[in-house]
Backbone bond lengths (Angstrom), bond angles and torsions (degrees), N, CA, C in turn:
res aa  C-N    CA-C-N  psi(-1)  N-CA   C-N-CA  omega(-1)  CA-C   N-CA-C  phi
1 X - - - 1.443 - - 1.520 107.24 -
2 X 1.336 115.08 131.68 1.455 121.17 -178.21 1.515 109.68 -123.37
3 X 1.339 116.86 133.76 1.460 121.82 -179.29 1.525 113.14 -83.20
4 X 1.297 119.45 -17.05 1.459 119.65 -175.26 1.511 109.64 69.94
5 X 1.332 116.39 -150.94 1.467 120.81 -179.92 1.517 110.51 -81.61
6 X 1.312 115.73 133.52 1.458 121.02 176.16 1.522 108.33 -157.98
7 X 1.332 115.40 159.89 1.460 120.88 179.13 1.523 109.05 -98.37
8 X 1.322 116.57 131.47 1.465 121.52 176.13 1.516 111.62 -85.86
9 X 1.331 116.10 -11.90 1.460 121.37 176.00 1.519 108.69 -128.48
10 X 1.325 114.70 136.50 1.454 121.16 177.22 1.523 107.05 -136.80
11 X 1.307 116.07 165.14 1.464 121.46 174.47 1.525 108.94 -108.46
12 X 1.321 116.02 151.74 1.462 121.19 178.87 1.528 108.57 -51.02
13 X 1.321 115.86 129.85 1.458 121.95 -179.41 1.515 113.97 95.68
14 X 1.341 118.01 -16.24 1.465 121.32 178.15 1.521 110.68 -75.41
15 X 1.334 115.27 161.34 1.461 120.12 172.21 1.517 109.01 -143.64
16 X 1.311 115.18 158.10 1.460 121.56 175.81 1.522 108.69 -149.86
17 X 1.319 115.51 156.13 1.457 121.56 -179.47 1.520 108.89 -110.79
18 X 1.334 116.28 121.54 1.463 121.09 178.63 1.523 109.67 -72.40
19 X 1.304 115.74 143.43 1.463 122.03 175.51 1.531 106.94 -120.17
20 X 1.332 116.61 100.86 1.460 121.16 -174.37 1.521 110.30 -106.83
21 X 1.325 115.98 133.82 1.458 122.03 174.88 1.520 107.71 -114.58
22 X 1.329 116.25 127.03 1.468 121.26 -179.95 1.522 108.78 -94.40
23 X 1.340 115.36 128.44 1.466 122.76 176.36 1.513 109.22 -111.72
24 X 1.307 121.62 151.24 1.461 124.63 -8.21 1.529 110.65 -68.94
25 X 1.318 114.91 165.29 1.465 119.87 -176.78 1.522 112.82 -61.04
26 X 1.330 116.54 -26.60 1.477 119.99 -179.50 1.534 111.82 -97.12
27 X 1.325 117.41 22.03 1.476 121.38 178.28 1.529 109.07 -58.10
28 X 1.323 116.08 142.95 1.466 120.11 -177.53 1.523 112.46 -78.17
29 X 1.334 118.26 -28.95 1.465 120.99 179.67 1.528 109.37 -117.79
30 X 1.332 115.91 98.25 1.462 121.03 178.70 1.523 111.86 -102.92
31 X 1.344 116.58 10.05 1.453 121.49 178.76 1.531 108.61 -73.83
32 X 1.335 116.47 109.76 1.467 121.65 -176.25 1.526 109.69 -90.41
33 X 1.340 115.46 130.66 1.458 122.70 176.21 1.525 107.19 -116.08
34 X 1.323 114.78 136.00 1.462 120.79 -176.55 1.518 110.10 -113.12
35 X 1.339 115.57 152.79 1.464 120.38 177.54 1.520 109.67 -151.62
36 X 1.332 115.11 152.29 1.454 123.14 173.35 1.521 106.94 -118.99
37 X 1.323 117.28 134.00 1.463 120.19 -178.83 1.523 111.85 -74.09
38 X 1.334 117.48 -18.55 1.462 121.14 179.43 1.525 108.42 -141.52
39 X 1.316 116.55 93.26 1.462 120.97 -175.79 1.526 113.07 -73.90
40 X 1.325 117.45 -5.02 1.468 119.66 172.19 1.530 109.93 -78.14
41 X 1.323 116.93 -24.70 1.467 122.35 179.72 1.528 110.37 -89.64
42 X 1.340 117.27 -48.19 1.461 121.37 179.67 1.520 109.38 -155.59
43 X 1.327 115.47 145.20 1.455 121.09 175.43 1.521 108.99 -111.94
44 X 1.321 115.74 157.40 1.462 121.29 175.33 1.523 107.03 -137.47
45 X 1.329 116.93 129.25 1.460 119.17 -178.03 1.525 111.46 -93.06
46 X 1.311 116.57 -177.53 1.460 122.05 -176.65 1.511 114.90 -65.60
47 X 1.320 117.15 -15.58 1.468 121.46 177.73 1.523 112.31 -95.68
48 X 1.341 116.19 -2.88 1.456 120.62 179.69 1.511 114.64 90.19
49 X 1.337 117.77 15.92 1.462 120.62 178.02 1.526 109.13 -84.67
50 X 1.319 115.45 121.27 1.464 122.40 -179.70 1.521 108.46 -99.96
51 X 1.330 116.28 132.64 1.455 121.96 176.21 1.519 108.46 -121.42
52 X 1.329 116.54 122.00 1.466 122.48 179.65 1.526 108.88 -81.15
53 X 1.337 117.11 121.56 1.459 122.09 -174.18 1.521 114.42 -105.19
54 X 1.326 116.62 -40.98 1.464 119.70 -178.32 1.522 109.73 -152.10
55 X 1.305 114.98 162.21 1.455 121.51 -177.72 1.523 111.04 -63.52
56 X 1.348 116.44 138.67 1.459 121.45 177.71 1.516 111.30 146.77
57 X 1.326 114.89 -163.43 1.463 121.15 179.54 1.517 109.93 -128.11
58 X 1.328 114.82 149.06 1.452 121.81 176.07 1.521 108.03 -148.94
59 X 1.310 116.34 156.55 1.460 120.94 176.21 1.518 107.46 -100.80
60 X 1.334 116.16 123.35 1.454 121.98 176.25 1.528 107.21 -97.85
61 X 1.338 115.59 126.26 1.459 121.47 -176.19 1.517 110.41 -123.67
62 X 1.322 115.62 140.56 1.463 122.11 172.96 1.526 107.25 -122.95
63 X 1.341 116.33 133.25 1.460 121.90 -179.90 1.517 109.43 -128.26
64 X 1.324 115.45 140.76 1.463 122.41 173.52 1.523 106.33 -145.80
65 X 1.327 116.82 115.66 1.463 120.32 -175.58 1.509 109.69 59.45
66 X 1.345 116.65 -127.10 1.466 119.84 179.05 1.533 111.99 -98.20
67 X 1.321 116.96 11.77 1.467 121.70 178.23 1.521 109.33 -98.06
68 X 1.326 115.33 144.85 1.460 120.22 -178.92 1.520 109.01 -150.59
69 X 1.315 115.69 143.43 1.457 121.00 174.80 1.530 107.52 -144.62
70 X 1.317 116.70 149.42 1.466 119.79 -178.92 1.518 110.29 -150.97
71 X 1.317 115.09 164.95 1.457 121.40 174.78 1.519 108.40 -151.37
72 X 1.337 115.21 157.81 1.454 121.19 177.89 1.524 107.98 -89.00
73 X 1.319 115.90 124.69 1.457 122.37 177.31 1.525 108.31 -103.09
74 X 1.309 116.33 126.69 1.457 121.59 176.91 1.526 107.64 -104.30
75 X 1.325 116.24 123.70 1.467 121.16 178.03 1.526 108.34 -104.19
76 X 1.307 114.67 120.44 1.463 122.37 -179.19 1.521 109.46 -95.43
77 X 1.330 116.34 159.19 1.472 118.04 177.90 1.518 110.27 -64.84
78 X 1.310 114.43 157.01 1.460 120.26 175.66 1.513 108.43 -58.57
79 X 1.326 116.70 141.60 1.463 118.98 176.70 1.517 108.48 -62.31
80 X 1.324 114.83 137.25 1.461 119.04 177.14 1.521 108.94 -65.14
81 X 1.284 115.53 134.58 1.448 120.83 175.88 1.515 107.42 -104.22
82 X 1.298 115.41 116.48 1.449 120.63 -178.89 1.525 107.45 -112.57
83 X 1.289 114.85 121.77 1.455 120.11 179.45 1.519 109.60 -101.61
84 X 1.303 116.22 127.03 1.448 122.00 175.48 1.522 105.89 -114.29
85 X 1.299 116.43 116.37 1.452 120.04 -177.69 1.527 109.86 -95.04
86 X 1.277 114.25 130.92 1.444 121.24 178.05 1.522 106.03 -140.75
87 X 1.305 116.60 95.57 1.457 121.19 -175.56 1.523 110.60 -89.38
88 X 1.307 115.82 133.44 1.453 121.20 173.51 1.526 108.10 -152.62
89 X 1.292 116.80 166.07 1.456 121.32 -178.86 1.527 108.96 -105.42
90 X 1.319 115.98 131.92 1.459 121.99 173.93 1.515 107.93 -138.29
91 X 1.290 116.25 117.52 1.464 121.96 176.31 1.521 112.66 51.60
92 X 1.301 116.85 40.66 1.458 120.38 176.21 1.512 114.97 83.52
93 X 1.323 117.75 1.23 1.462 120.77 179.88 1.521 109.81 -112.60
94 X 1.304 115.99 146.98 1.461 120.50 173.23 1.522 106.65 -87.58
95 X 1.303 116.70 130.98 1.465 121.20 -178.70 1.520 108.25 -108.24
96 X 1.318 116.50 129.05 1.465 120.97 176.86 1.520 106.80 -118.26
97 X 1.315 116.84 116.68 1.453 119.93 178.85 1.518 109.04 -90.25
98 X 1.290 115.74 132.03 1.458 121.24 179.12 1.516 106.64 -130.22
99 X 1.296 117.53 103.14 1.462 125.82 -178.83 1.536 113.16 8.86
100 X 1.273 115.50 100.34 1.449 120.40 175.57 1.524 114.71 79.27
101 X 1.296 119.33 -4.13 1.455 120.41 -179.65 1.522 109.35 -138.44
102 X 1.293 115.78 147.46 1.455 120.20 175.83 1.515 108.07 -115.60
103 X 1.288 116.26 123.54 1.452 121.56 177.55 1.513 108.26 -101.83
104 X 1.310 116.79 124.95 1.458 120.95 177.78 1.498 108.63 -90.99
105 X 1.289 116.62 128.38 1.455 121.91 -179.84 1.518 108.44 -119.06
106 X 1.321 115.84 140.38 1.462 119.50 175.64 1.507 109.35 -71.91
107 X 1.308 114.51 141.90 1.469 118.37 178.52 1.521 110.00 -109.17
Protein backbone atom coordinates (compact mmCIF):
# COMPACT_ATOMS: atom_id res chain seq x y z
CA UNK A 1 0.00 0.00 0.00
CA UNK A 2 1.39 3.36 -1.05
CA UNK A 3 0.20 6.77 0.19
CA UNK A 4 1.58 8.80 -2.69
CA UNK A 5 2.16 12.48 -1.95
CA UNK A 6 0.95 13.76 1.39
CA UNK A 7 1.91 16.35 3.99
CA UNK A 8 3.19 15.15 7.37
CA UNK A 9 2.59 18.62 8.79
CA UNK A 10 -0.57 20.66 8.50
CA UNK A 11 -1.91 23.79 10.16
CA UNK A 12 -5.20 24.02 12.05
CA UNK A 13 -7.96 24.49 9.47
CA UNK A 14 -6.00 22.92 6.59
CA UNK A 15 -7.15 19.84 4.72
CA UNK A 16 -5.63 17.37 2.31
CA UNK A 17 -6.83 14.38 0.32
CA UNK A 18 -4.92 11.11 0.64
CA UNK A 19 -4.15 9.23 -2.55
CA UNK A 20 -3.73 5.55 -1.67
CA UNK A 21 -2.74 2.79 -4.09
CA UNK A 22 -3.31 -0.81 -2.99
CA UNK A 23 -0.73 -3.39 -4.09
CA UNK A 24 -0.71 -5.87 -5.67
CA UNK A 25 -2.91 -4.50 -8.42
CA UNK A 26 -4.95 -7.72 -8.46
CA UNK A 27 -5.63 -7.63 -4.69
CA UNK A 28 -9.08 -8.99 -3.86
CA UNK A 29 -9.89 -6.33 -1.22
CA UNK A 30 -9.10 -2.82 -2.44
CA UNK A 31 -11.66 -1.18 -0.14
CA UNK A 32 -9.57 1.36 1.80
CA UNK A 33 -10.62 2.31 5.34
CA UNK A 34 -9.07 5.31 7.04
CA UNK A 35 -8.65 6.16 10.71
CA UNK A 36 -7.15 8.85 12.94
CA UNK A 37 -5.78 7.87 16.34
CA UNK A 38 -6.81 11.25 17.78
CA UNK A 39 -9.89 12.77 16.16
CA UNK A 40 -9.57 15.86 18.35
CA UNK A 41 -6.39 16.71 16.40
CA UNK A 42 -7.45 15.61 12.90
CA UNK A 43 -10.24 13.63 11.28
CA UNK A 44 -10.15 11.54 8.12
CA UNK A 45 -13.27 10.56 6.20
CA UNK A 46 -14.03 7.52 4.05
CA UNK A 47 -12.59 9.21 0.97
CA UNK A 48 -9.28 9.95 2.68
CA UNK A 49 -9.83 13.67 3.28
CA UNK A 50 -7.92 14.80 6.36
CA UNK A 51 -9.02 17.92 8.24
CA UNK A 52 -6.67 19.44 10.83
CA UNK A 53 -8.72 20.51 13.87
CA UNK A 54 -6.33 21.35 16.69
CA UNK A 55 -2.66 21.45 17.53
CA UNK A 56 -1.02 18.09 18.30
CA UNK A 57 -0.13 14.76 16.74
CA UNK A 58 -2.19 11.86 15.47
CA UNK A 59 -1.52 8.67 13.54
CA UNK A 60 -3.34 8.44 10.22
CA UNK A 61 -3.89 4.84 9.13
CA UNK A 62 -5.18 3.31 5.90
CA UNK A 63 -6.20 -0.36 5.75
CA UNK A 64 -7.22 -2.56 2.83
CA UNK A 65 -7.64 -6.29 3.45
CA UNK A 66 -4.63 -7.42 5.47
CA UNK A 67 -2.47 -4.49 4.29
CA UNK A 68 -1.96 -1.42 6.44
CA UNK A 69 0.12 1.73 6.31
CA UNK A 70 0.27 4.74 8.62
CA UNK A 71 2.13 7.95 9.33
CA UNK A 72 2.34 10.49 12.12
CA UNK A 73 0.60 13.76 11.27
CA UNK A 74 1.71 16.85 13.17
CA UNK A 75 -0.84 19.67 13.31
CA UNK A 76 0.65 23.08 13.94
CA UNK A 77 -1.22 26.14 15.17
CA UNK A 78 -2.76 28.44 12.62
CA UNK A 79 -0.28 31.03 11.42
CA UNK A 80 -0.77 34.27 13.28
CA UNK A 81 -2.35 36.87 11.10
CA UNK A 82 -1.04 40.28 11.90
CA UNK A 83 -2.73 43.21 10.28
CA UNK A 84 -0.85 46.46 9.95
CA UNK A 85 -3.10 49.27 8.84
CA UNK A 86 -1.63 52.11 6.91
CA UNK A 87 -4.33 54.28 5.39
CA UNK A 88 -3.53 56.74 2.64
CA UNK A 89 -5.29 58.19 -0.38
CA UNK A 90 -4.26 57.32 -3.93
CA UNK A 91 -6.31 58.44 -6.90
CA UNK A 92 -9.49 58.68 -4.88
CA UNK A 93 -9.16 55.25 -3.29
CA UNK A 94 -8.32 54.38 0.29
CA UNK A 95 -5.42 51.93 0.38
CA UNK A 96 -5.09 49.47 3.25
CA UNK A 97 -1.82 47.58 3.39
CA UNK A 98 -1.96 44.20 5.02
CA UNK A 99 1.44 42.50 5.32
CA UNK A 100 2.41 41.58 1.81
CA UNK A 101 -0.96 42.44 0.29
CA UNK A 102 -2.73 45.61 -0.67
CA UNK A 103 -6.47 45.71 -0.40
CA UNK A 104 -8.20 48.37 -2.45
CA UNK A 105 -11.26 49.79 -0.81
CA UNK A 106 -13.82 52.07 -2.39
CA UNK A 107 -14.04 55.45 -0.80
